[in-house]
N, C-alpha and C positions, 0 to 999 in steps of 0.2 A: 504493499499500500504506499503511496506517495505521502511524504511528510506532511504536505499541506492538507490533504484529507484526513490523515491521522489526527493532526492537531485541531482540525474543525470539528471532528467527532467528539474530541476530548472536551472542547469547549462547550458543545451542545450538551453533553452528558454530565458534567461536573460542575457543581455550583461554585466552587472555590478555585476553579481552574485559572481564573485571572491573576491569582496570586496577590490579590489586593484586600483580602479579608473576607470574613463570613458575610458582613453586611453588604458589601458592594456584590459579592457573588450572589446573594439571595435577590438583590435588586435587579441584577442582570437576568437571573432566572425568572424572575417574575415578569420582566419586560418581554423576554422571549415567549413566555407563555401568553401574554396579551396580544403579541403579534400573532402567534398561532391561532388563538381564538378568533381574532379579527378575520383573517383569511378564511377560516372554517365558516364562520357565519356569513361572510360575504358569498362564498361559493354556495353555500347551502340556499340562500336567499335567491341567488341567480337560477338555481336548478328549480326551486319551487315555482318561482314566477314564470319562468319558461314553460314548465309542465302545466301550470293551470291555464295560461293564455292559450297554449296549443290545445288543451282539452276542450277549452270553450269554443274555439274555432271549429274543431272536429265535430263536437256535438251539434252545434248549430247548423253546421252543413248537413250532417245526416238527418236531423230532425226535420229541417225545411223540406228536404226532398220527400219526406212521408206525406206531405201535404200537396206539393205542386209539381212534383218530379223535377227534371232538370230545366224544362222549358214549359211555359204556359202560353197558349193562344187564345186570345179572347177577341171580341169585336169592339172597335172604336165606339165610344158612347154606349157601352152595352148592348150594342147591336147584335142581333141573332146572326149566325154564320149559316149560310145554306150549303147544300151539297155536301153533307158531312161525311157520308159513306165514300164519295168520290175522293175527298181529301184523304181519308183514312187509307185508302187503296193506293193512291198515286204518290203522295208526299214521301214516304220512304224511299221510293225508287228515284226521286229526283234529288233528295238529301241523303247521302250514303251514311252519315254519322247518326241518323236516327236509328234507335234500336227497337223501341216500342212506342205506340201511340194509341191513345184511347180518347173518346170524347165524353163530355159531361154536360149536364144542365144545372145552372147555378141560380138561386134566388135567395134573397134576404127574407127573413121572417122572424117570428117570436115563438119560442118553445114555452109551453105552459103546463104545469101540474096543478094539482089542488092547493098547493101551498107556495108555489114560486113561478116567476116567469123570467125569461132572459132572451136576449137577441141572438140569432144564430144565422149561419150560412148553410142553407140546405143545398146539398150537391147531389143530383141524380146521376148514378153511375150503373155500368154493368160490371158487377164484381169480377167476373171471368176475364174481363178485357181491361180492368183497372191497372195502371202502371205504377201508382203511388205505393208507398210502403206501409199503409194502414193495416193490411192483412197481418203483418209480423207483430203488430202492437196490441192485438186482441187479448183482453184480459177475461172476458166473459162471452158466452155465445160463440156466434160464427159470423165470418165476413161473406155473407150470402143472403139471398132473399129466396123465398119459396116461389115466386114468379115475378115477371116484370112489371105487373100491375098491382102487386100485393102493396097494402098500406103497412109496411114494415120500415122500420128505421134503426140505423146504427149510431150511437152517440158516444161521446167522450166521458170518461170516468168522473171528471170534476163536474160536468154538466149533470151527470146522473146524481151526483151527491147534492148539487144545489137543488135539483127537482125532487129529491128524495125518492127516486124511482130505480127499479132494477128490471132485470130480464123477465119478459112477459107483461110488463105493465103498460098502460096506455099513456100516450104523450100526445097533447094537441099542439098542432102548428098552425100559426096564423101567418098569412102572407097576402100579397095583392098581385093581381094580374093586369099589368098595364097601368092606365091612369085610374086612380082611385075614384075620380069624379064620375067615371063612366062605368066602373065595374065594382061589384060588391067585394068585399074582403074575402079571402079563401080561408076557410076553416076545416082542416082535416085532422083526423085522429089516427095515430099510427101506434103499432105495437113495437116495443123495443126487442130487437133479436140479437143485438150485439153491443158490447161495451169495449171500448179501446182506450189506451193510456199510452201517449207518446213520451211524457216526462216534460213536454212544453206546455205548462199549465194554461197559458194564455190562449192556446189553440185547442186544448182538449175541451173547453167549454163553448167553443166557436162552431167548429164544423159537425155537421150531421149528415148522414148518408142515407138516400132513399132510392128505390129501384128507378131506373132510367125512364122507362115508359110510364110509370106512375107520375114521375116529375113532368114528364111532357103533358100528360092529361091534366094535372093539376094546375100547372102554370100556363097552360094554353100555348105550348110550342108547337109550331107547324111540323107536319111530317118532313123528314129529311133535314131539318135544321137543328142547330145546337148552340149552347152558350159558349163552348170552348173545347180545346183539346189539352191533354197532358202528354208530354213527350219525354222519354228517357233516351239519352245519348250513349254512344260506345265510349267516347272520350270526353270526360267532363271538362278537360282543360282546354278543349276546343269549342266549348258551348257558346261562346259569343260569335264565333265564325258561324256556327251551325244556325244560330238565330237570324244572323244576317242573311244566310242563304235561304232560309224559310220566308223572310220577308220579300226577298226578290222573286221567289216562286209564287207565292200567294197574292202579294200586293194588298192594296186597300179592299175591304175595310178590316182586314186581319192585323191584330196587334199583338206583337211577339215579345215576351218577356223572359229572360233568364231567371234562374234562382236567385242570382245576386242582385238583380234589380228588384225582384219581388220582395226580398228581404234585406233591402239596402241598409235600413236602419240598424238591424242586428250586426251586420258585418262592419258597418261603419262604427258601431260601438266597439267591437272587438279591436278594430284598427286604432281607435282612439285610446284604448287601454294600452296598446303595444307602444305608442309613441313615447311616453315619458319613461318607460321601462329601462332602455338603455342608459338614460341620464341618471335616473335615481339609483339604479343598481351599479352603474359605473362609479357613482360617487362612494358608494359602500366599499368597492374594490379599492378605489384610490385611498380611502381612510385605512384600509388593511394594508396597503403598500407603505404609506407613510409610517405605520407602526414598525414595519420591518426596517426602514431607513433609520428611524430613531433607536431601535434596538441595536443595529449594527454600529451606529455612531457611538452609542454607549459603550458597545464592546470595544471599539477601537480606542476610545479614551482610556478604558480601564485596562487595556493590554498594551498600551504604548511601550511600557518597559520590556514586555515579552518580545514585542515586535523588534526592539533594538537588540535584544539578545539574539534573536533568530536571524537578524540580518548580519550581526557580527560572526555568526556561526556560519554564514555563507548563503542564507536563503535569499533568493533574489526577488525583485519586486513582483514578478508574475506569480511567484508561488504565493506571496502575501495576499495577493489579489484572489487567487484561487481559493485560499483558506477562508476568506471572509464571504467570497461568493458562494462557496459551498454551504456555508452556514445559512445565508439568506434562502437559497433555493431549497435547503432541507426545510426550513420553516414553511416556506411557501407551498412545496410540494405536499408534505404531510398535512398541512392545514387544507388544502385544496382537496385532497383525496378524502379526508375525513368529512369535510363538508358535502362533497358529492355523495358520499356513503349515507350520511344522515339524511340528506335530500331525498335519496332514492328509497330509504326506509319510510320516511314520512309520505312520500308519494304513494308507496305501496299500500300503506295503512289507510290512506284516504280512498284510494281506488277500490280496495276490497271491502271496507267496513262503512264508507260514507260518513264519517265522524262529523264533517262540517257540512251542515245542511243550508240550503238556500230557499228563499221564497220564490216558488215557481212562477207565480204572477208578475214578478219583478224581473227575474234573471232568466226566465224561459227554461230553467232547470231545476230539479229538486235538490241537488248536491253538488259540490264543487267537483268538476271533471279533472281528470289528470290524462296527460298524454306522456307515454314513455318514448323518448327518442335518443338514439346513440349520439346524434349530432349535439343535443343540447349538452351532454356530458363532455364530449370531445371539445367543443368550442369553450366552455366554462373552464375546463381543466387546462386547455392550452393557453388561453388568454391569462388566467390567474397566474400560472407558473412562469409565463413569460414576464409578466408584470413584476412578479416577485424577484426574477433574476435581474431585471433592469433596476429595480430598487436597490438590490443588495450591491449593484456594481458601483454605485456612487460612493458609499462609505468605504467600500473595498479598495477603490482606487486613492481615496483620501489616506486611508491607512497605509497603503504601500508607498506613499510619497513622504512619510515621516522621516526626518533625518536621523541617522543613527546616533549621533552624539546627543542630540535633544531627547531622543527616546530613552537613552540610558540614564539621562540626568532627571527625567520626569519622575515625580513622587505623586 
């Protein structure tokens, strides 16, 4: 082992290695501990922040798809879209990135039970052809209807709790057909055949699903027309280009929106949360780095006499630099790895046990989500250790330039 590394390890492991007394040795040991804890907490905070923000973005992307797929086509000004079957048959041939497409009828209404009422968006679908992910979120009942004309309905768990209704119970739906001045309000009674829960509470009490043909009859939609289309694509990264291609093919009055446009507020919220993170967490890392600088400057001052003796014995400046640099890198590396490990443990606990809950009506999720990414750990560890090395280099160079005579005379 090279003398510089041997001495650096001795200084790290021995309180009185400076030769300046127990009090000064204890002080230096405490300063090293503070530097270690600072780096550890900074690394842990970075890991937790990146995991949580990544988890939020992933969950919001996945949950949003459960309602609107990747692309939604509607009519400008809520116009009905004609020739629905022709669009279903020809659009995938003209736009290759389309994987699946289904049509729906949508109308606003009010859901009512004997004890409560709330506004909803009724969506008429053909379950066998539906491309959204609601089927995978079913908690009770089935994602199916006995017939296309059946007065049956699928609702969210939160809405079911508000209405105090369960499977097999009757729910009344109020809506309108066209101009309210010309048409009487629609009042229909439906039997609940399914209850879903996506985890996005704001939408679990908004969307209700009814048979497509029943919705056509109730809301007075002409044969061959529809309110819109849901589309899944093969490559989500090309969803914007696919939406533009659909607009070119269909033209007016078809209005095409991607998932990112439909839920722009949610994704903008995530991006807003990300913006201050590098600054805030960068400051935490800088504070940890300054602690390393302060610790090594203290070590240099307390070991000036030892430096003088080592220089007298023939140790060159490069070895002195390597000795202090090794100390700083050791503190930074061990602190970083410990912080990353603690961050991973806390992420695992939250991921499996959901200890930190959220209000779904505010955050769209019921618990803080976690994303595990190797890149998070690689970036945090790399940057933290690099900063620690840079911080250690400054006092190391200063210590190596101490004159031998002054070092020997220093008390």
